[in-house]
Steps between C-alpha positions, in 0.01 A plus 500: 500500500153593380307262278255611233239317296475617140192434286464606137156658458533657152608344174844553346356497148590820309767586758865571418732199486697627801188485717426146383857398583473664843187298577680183390800590722262533795379146430152603391359284224121539511238738633383464861776256599680624814877492533684567827832687512736649757486878463853577385591826323521312169151350535360833617639669187343238273166540678514878449557455124177299456295611801208593272461127416542361851341480841759484780428407860726440798492161666 
């Protein structure tokens, strides 16, 4: 299974509550703090919802 590293690069201030909750579900709490995940369809869907706030790289 592929692994991805997710880093939040833009603020969630003035974003809809659903996007804030999606970031929280991904385990992201602060800017520029990486979080590693297995690339499952569920995680991929969450990444697509907030991709404008994230930087995603394969590891």
